[in-house]
N, C-alpha and C positions, 0 to 999 in steps of 0.2 A: 923727807920723801914720805908721803902718806899713801897707804894702800887701803883699798876697800874690799871687803869680803861679803859675800852673800851668806847669811846664816839661815838655815832651815830648821825650825823647831817643829818636830813632829807632834801632832796633836794640837792642843791649845788654840782652838778656833780656826785652824786651817781646814778648809773643805777638801774633800777627796780630789776634786779636779784641780784645785790650787796646788795641792801637794804633788799631783802628777806633773803639772807644768813646771814646778820648781825642781823636782827631782830629775826631770828629763833634761835639764840643762847639764846635769852631771853624768848621766847615763845614756848617752846617745844610742839610738837603735832600739830603745825599749820604751814602751808606754808604762808609766808607773802610776798607780793610783791606790787609794786606801778605801777599804770598805769595812766599816766598824773598826776593829782594832788590828785588822790584818792588812799588810802591804802586798800588792801584787805587781809583778813585772812580766810584761808580755812583749816578745820581740815583734816589731812592726811587720816583719816578713811573714809572721804567722797569722796576722789579722786579715780576715777576708773583707769585712766591712764593719762600719759603725752605723748605728741608727739611734735616734732619740725617741723617747716616749715620755712626754711631759718634761720633767726636769732630770730624768735619768738617761744616761748614755748606756747603750748596750753594745758590747764588743763581741763580735762573732769571729771565732777562730775555726780552724779546721776541726778541732777536737771538742771545743766547748764554748760556752757563752759566759760573759761576765757583765755585771751591771754596777754602775756607780753614779752618784749625782754629779752633774757637770753640764757644760755647754759644748755643743759641737764646734762653735766658733773658737773656743779655747784649744780644742784638739787640732783644728786646722792650722793654728799658729806653730805647732810643734812637729807635725808629721813630716816624714821625708817625702821626696817626689815619688810619684807612683800612685798616690791616692787622689781620686777625683770626686768632687762633690756633684752628685746627680740630682739632688733634691734638698730642700730645706732640712730634711730629716735623715738623709742618707749620704754616706761617704764611702766609696768603694776602693778596694785595692785592685788596680788593673791586672795584677798577676793572677787573680782568681776570677776574672771575667771570662766566661766561655763564649759569649756572643754579645756584641754591641749592636743595638738596633737604634732606630731614630727615636722611638718613644720609650724603650725599655732595655735593660741589660739582664742577661742570664748569668748567674754565677756558676762556678764549677759544681756546686752542690744542688744545682737546678732551682735555686731561689731566683724568682723574677722580681725586679724592682723597676718602677716607672722612673723615667727621666722627666722631671717637670719641665714645662714649657720655658720657665725662667732660666734653666741651666742647659738647655739643649745646645744652644750656640756655643757656649763655653766648653761643653763636653766635646763637641765636634772639633773645635779649634785645638783643644788640648791633645786630642787623639792625632790630629794631623801633624802637630809639631813633633810628636814622639815617633812617628813612623817614617 
């Protein structure tokens, strides 16, 4: 009987987003990523939204912001329910949305973000399923 194990080697050519994805298999409920030589762990429930700027992902929490290299599509594969993609560059945690509009959302910190035309129908459908 043979068993297979996933082995994660920290460093050695693993990008921050790859590391975050591999580690999240083992530590459910937390976004894990590496920036430089430091490892970060953020509870998904503390994340208000993600946005991308070029190749960097910015993670906005209630208390601070983090940034690391990666792709939003990789984050989408690991996040728990409750996060909704509203734009190619934005992914919001519905717990921190103060107001849902047809064209935009307002977060609890009063940040306003546009819902792109491409995602409007999917956002509406997602909200209707959850209510």
